[in-house]
GUVEXMI-426237 format. One record per residue (C-alpha): x, y, z; residue number from 0. Coordinates in Angstrom, 1 decimal. Layout:
! residues N
      u      v      w   n
      X      Y      Z NUM
...
END
This chain:
! residues 119
      u      v      w   n
   48.9   39.5   -3.7   0
   47.2   38.6   -6.8   1
   46.8   39.3  -10.4   2
   43.8   40.2  -12.4   3
   41.9   38.0  -14.4   4
   43.9   37.2  -17.7   5
   42.6   38.2  -21.1   6
   41.5   34.4  -22.4   7
   40.3   32.7  -18.8   8
   39.3   34.3  -15.3   9
   42.6   32.3  -13.4  10
   43.5   34.1  -10.6  11
   47.6   34.2  -10.1  12
   48.7   34.4   -6.4  13
   52.3   35.9   -5.9  14
   55.0   32.8   -5.0  15
   58.4   33.7   -3.7  16
   61.3   32.0   -4.6  17
   61.1   29.5   -1.5  18
   57.4   29.2   -2.2  19
   55.8   31.2    0.4  20
   52.7   33.0   -1.0  21
   52.5   36.0    1.0  22
   48.7   36.8    0.1  23
   47.7   33.1    1.5  24
   49.6   33.4    4.7  25
   48.3   37.0    5.0  26
   44.3   35.3    4.5  27
   44.9   32.5    6.7  28
   46.5   34.5    9.9  29
   43.3   37.2    9.8  30
   41.2   36.7   13.2  31
   38.2   37.8   11.5  32
   36.9   34.8   10.6  33
   33.7   36.7    8.6  34
   35.9   38.8    6.4  35
   38.3   35.4    5.9  36
   35.4   33.8    4.4  37
   33.7   36.5    2.6  38
   37.4   36.7    0.6  39
   37.9   33.3    0.4  40
   34.0   32.9   -1.5  41
   35.0   36.0   -4.1  42
   38.4   34.0   -5.0  43
   36.5   31.3   -5.0  44
   33.7   32.3   -7.5  45
   35.7   34.9   -9.7  46
   36.6   33.5  -12.1  47
   32.6   32.4  -12.7  48
   32.4   36.5  -12.9  49
   30.8   36.8  -16.2  50
   29.8   40.8  -16.0  51
   29.8   43.4  -13.3  52
   27.3   43.2  -10.6  53
   27.5   44.5   -7.1  54
   28.8   43.0   -4.2  55
   26.0   42.7   -2.4  56
   24.1   40.9   -5.3  57
   27.5   38.7   -6.2  58
   27.5   38.0   -2.4  59
   23.5   36.7   -2.5  60
   24.0   34.6   -5.3  61
   27.3   32.8   -4.1  62
   25.6   32.5   -0.4  63
   22.6   31.0   -2.4  64
   23.5   28.5   -5.1  65
   26.0   26.6   -2.3  66
   24.6   26.0    0.5  67
   28.0   24.5    2.3  68
   29.2   27.7    1.8  69
   26.6   29.6    3.4  70
   26.7   27.2    6.5  71
   29.7   28.2    6.8  72
   29.3   31.7    7.0  73
   26.7   31.6    9.3  74
   29.0   30.1   11.6  75
   32.1   32.7   10.9  76
   29.1   35.4   12.0  77
   28.1   33.4   14.8  78
   31.9   33.1   16.1  79
   31.8   37.1   15.4  80
   29.0   37.9   17.5  81
   31.1   37.8   20.8  82
   33.2   39.9   19.6  83
   32.5   43.8   20.2  84
   34.7   44.4   17.6  85
   33.3   42.1   14.6  86
   29.9   42.3   16.1  87
   28.7   44.5   13.4  88
   30.5   42.7   10.5  89
   28.6   39.3   12.1  90
   25.1   41.0   12.1  91
   25.6   42.3    8.7  92
   26.5   38.7    7.6  93
   23.9   36.7    9.2  94
   21.8   39.5    7.4  95
   23.4   38.6    4.1  96
   22.4   34.9    4.7  97
   18.7   35.4    5.8  98
   18.0   37.5    2.7  99
   19.9   35.0    0.6 100
   17.5   32.5    1.2 101
   14.2   34.2    0.7 102
   13.6   36.8    4.0 103
   12.7   40.1    2.7 104
   16.0   42.2    2.9 105
   16.2   44.1    6.4 106
   15.0   47.9    5.9 107
   15.4   49.2    9.8 108
   18.4   50.1   11.0 109
   20.3   47.9   13.3 110
   21.9   50.5   15.8 111
   25.8   48.2   15.9 112
   25.8   48.8   11.8 113
   24.6   53.1   12.0 114
   28.0   53.9   11.7 115
   28.8   51.4    8.2 116
   27.7   52.0    5.0 117
   26.3   49.0    3.2 118
END
């Protein structure tokens, strides 16, 4: 578990047990869904830079546009998820988001696998 940003700075604080283990970090490292894991890591890395309220999608686009290495990692995770029927929809969303971040117009048609997912 992590705390919310402090009043004077935006640093994140992770809960650390007396034995030194960090349950949140262990949980994140153990996630099987690589797209979700990458997405969470991206947001955590950039939370300290937030200056105001923006939508999740706008922030994701800005992060992927600003960090090429992150976009490549995001694409790799998305491609891996396409082989798993349970993760395919998330992978397609990730591919669409990276494409939009790098100049392709926002997709306006429906992707069958995404009909049940609100974006």
